[in-house]
C-alpha positions in Angstrom: -118.4 -19.9 -30.1 -114.8 -19.1 -31.1 -113.2 -16.5 -33.2 -110.1 -14.4 -33.6 -109.3 -11.0 -32.1 -110.5 -8.0 -34.2 -110.1 -4.3 -34.4 -112.3 -2.5 -31.8 -112.8 0.4 -34.2 -113.9 -1.4 -37.4 -114.1 -5.1 -36.7 -111.4 -5.9 -39.2 -108.7 -8.4 -38.9 -105.7 -7.6 -36.7 -102.1 -8.8 -36.7 -100.6 -10.1 -33.5 -97.3 -8.7 -32.2 -94.3 -10.1 -33.9 -90.7 -9.4 -34.9 -91.4 -5.9 -36.3 -94.2 -4.7 -34.0 -94.7 -5.2 -30.2 -98.4 -4.3 -30.5 -101.6 -5.5 -32.3 -102.0 -3.9 -35.7 -105.0 -3.1 -37.9 -104.4 -2.2 -41.5 -106.9 0.7 -41.3 -106.2 2.0 -37.8 -102.7 1.1 -36.9 -102.0 0.1 -33.3 -105.1 -1.1 -31.5 -106.2 -3.0 -28.4 -107.6 -6.2 -29.9 -111.3 -6.9 -29.3 -111.4 -10.4 -28.0 -114.0 -12.9 -29.4 -117.4 -12.5 -27.9 -118.6 -15.7 -26.1 -122.2 -16.6 -25.0 -123.3 -14.9 -21.8 -122.6 -16.7 -18.5 -121.2 -15.9 -15.1 -118.0 -17.5 -16.3 -117.8 -15.1 -19.3 -118.3 -12.2 -16.9 -115.7 -13.4 -14.6 -113.1 -13.6 -17.4 -113.7 -10.0 -18.4 -113.9 -8.7 -14.8 -110.6 -10.3 -13.9 -108.9 -8.9 -17.0 -110.4 -5.4 -17.0 -108.3 -2.3 -16.2 -111.5 -0.2 -16.7 -114.9 -0.5 -15.1 -117.3 -3.2 -16.2 -120.6 -1.3 -15.9 -124.0 -2.9 -15.5 -127.3 -1.6 -14.2 -127.5 -3.0 -10.7 -130.0 -4.1 -9.9 -131.1 -4.8 -13.4 -134.5 -3.2 -14.4 -137.4 -5.6 -13.9 -137.5 -8.2 -16.6 -134.0 -7.3 -17.9 -131.2 -9.9 -18.5 -127.5 -9.7 -19.0 -127.0 -10.7 -22.7 -123.2 -10.5 -23.3 -119.9 -9.0 -22.6 -116.9 -7.9 -24.7 -113.4 -6.8 -23.9 -110.7 -5.0 -25.9 -107.1 -5.7 -24.8 -104.8 -8.7 -24.4 -103.1 -10.6 -21.6 -100.3 -8.1 -21.5 -102.3 -4.9 -21.6 -105.4 -6.1 -19.7 -108.8 -5.0 -20.7 -108.7 -1.3 -21.8 -112.4 -1.3 -22.9 -115.4 -3.3 -21.8 -118.9 -3.6 -23.2 -121.8 -5.1 -21.3 -125.1 -5.9 -23.1 -128.5 -6.1 -21.4 -132.0 -6.5 -22.8 -135.6 -6.5 -21.5 -138.9 -4.7 -21.8 -138.7 -1.3 -23.3 -140.2 1.7 -21.4 -142.7 2.2 -24.3 -143.3 -1.5 -25.0 -141.5 -4.0 -27.1 -137.9 -5.1 -26.3 -135.1 -2.7 -25.5 -131.4 -3.3 -25.7 -128.6 -1.5 -23.9 -124.8 -1.7 -24.3 -122.6 0.1 -21.8 -119.0 0.8 -22.7 -116.2 1.9 -20.5 -113.0 2.7 -22.3 -109.8 4.6 -22.3 -109.2 7.4 -24.8 -108.8 6.4 -28.4 -109.8 2.7 -28.0 -112.8 3.3 -30.3 -115.2 0.6 -29.1 -117.9 2.9 -27.9 -117.9 4.8 -31.2 -118.3 1.6 -33.1 -121.4 0.6 -31.1 -122.7 4.1 -31.4 -122.4 3.8 -35.2 -120.2 6.9 -35.7 -116.7 7.7 -36.8 -114.5 7.6 -33.8 -112.6 7.0 -31.8 -114.2 9.4 -29.3 -117.4 11.5 -29.3 -115.5 14.8 -30.0 -117.6 17.6 -31.4 -120.7 15.3 -31.4 -120.9 16.0 -27.7 -122.1 19.4 -26.6 -121.0 19.6 -23.0 -121.7 23.4 -22.9 -125.4 22.6 -22.5 -127.0 20.9 -19.5 -126.7 17.1 -19.6 -129.5 15.1 -21.2 -129.4 12.3 -18.6 -127.7 11.3 -15.4 -126.7 7.9 -14.0 -125.2 6.9 -10.7 -122.0 5.2 -11.7 -120.0 3.6 -8.9 -122.0 5.7 -6.4 -121.2 9.0 -8.2 -123.7 11.2 -10.1 -122.5 11.1 -13.7 -123.9 13.4 -16.4 -124.4 12.1 -19.9 -125.1 14.0 -23.1 -126.8 12.8 -26.3 -124.3 12.1 -29.1 -125.4 13.8 -32.3 -125.3 12.3 -35.8 -125.9 8.7 -34.8 -128.1 6.2 -36.7 -131.8 6.7 -36.3 -132.3 3.2 -34.9 -130.6 4.0 -31.6 -130.0 6.6 -28.9 -126.4 7.2 -27.8 -125.3 9.0 -24.6 -121.7 9.6 -23.5 -119.9 11.2 -20.6 -117.0 10.7 -18.3 -116.9 8.3 -15.3 -113.8 7.7 -13.2 -111.8 9.6 -15.8 -112.8 7.3 -18.6 -115.4 7.4 -21.4 -118.8 6.0 -20.5 -121.1 5.2 -23.4 -124.7 4.1 -23.2 -126.1 2.9 -26.5 -129.8 2.0 -26.5 -132.0 0.3 -29.2 -134.6 1.3 -30.3 -134.2 5.1 -29.9 -137.3 5.4 -27.7 -135.7 3.1 -25.1 -133.4 6.0 -24.3 -136.0 6.9 -21.8 -134.2 4.4 -19.5 -131.4 6.9 -19.1 -133.8 9.6 -17.8 -134.6 7.6 -14.6 -131.1 8.0 -13.0 -130.1 4.4 -13.7 -127.8 3.0 -11.1 -124.6 1.4 -12.5 -122.3 -0.9 -10.6 -118.7 -1.7 -11.6 -118.8 -5.5 -11.6 -115.2 -5.6 -10.5 -116.5 -4.6 -7.1 -119.6 -6.7 -6.6 -117.8 -9.8 -5.4 -120.0 -12.9 -4.8 -123.1 -11.1 -6.1 -121.7 -11.7 -9.6 -123.1 -15.2 -9.3 -126.7 -13.7 -9.1 -126.6 -12.0 -12.5 -129.5 -13.3 -14.6 -128.5 -14.0 -18.2 -130.3 -14.7 -21.5 -129.3 -15.3 -25.1 -126.3 -13.5 -26.6 -127.2 -10.1 -28.0 -126.5 -9.9 -31.8 -125.7 -6.2 -31.2 -122.4 -7.1 -29.6 -121.4 -9.0 -32.7 -122.8 -6.6 -35.3 -123.3 -3.1 -34.0 
């Protein structure tokens, strides 16, 4: 599966650096880190993103029982490195049926998390009420990490966001009821640090959510 880089904020076409610009450009959003084409899930695909990433590549580790890695995406190029990563997993939902989870780590203003969340971005902004207690907690890279529900998202998903290692961490879950996963203190590992265990990641078919949030 091949394609062209696209805008992480809207999925639109981007122009490569040239004579008049030294950065990737989207007509709607100006300078962006290009979202690289999504390829079918495999250990090799993970390795490509892990080696490029300048931000964590978060995945539940170990994966919940019956869950599989179903795709990875990265925003950035060879010069900038990966400034946003998105990892998709799917498996049995806590209330039955299938659940899907996309975890996004990104720098400020990249906008990939907001796109998967289905909201205007690039960051959660006022949709995140950090004055109230967190709605969920995960263990990200060994550190307790509070997450808050993001308001105003589409009804088909639950969206949580917070900060991990000084970067945005988004957790987008389909269907909305599968957000219960985040109430069990999910343990997230940065795949840049798991070494040879990366070969043990079980994977399934590519999640269409990565292609069409």
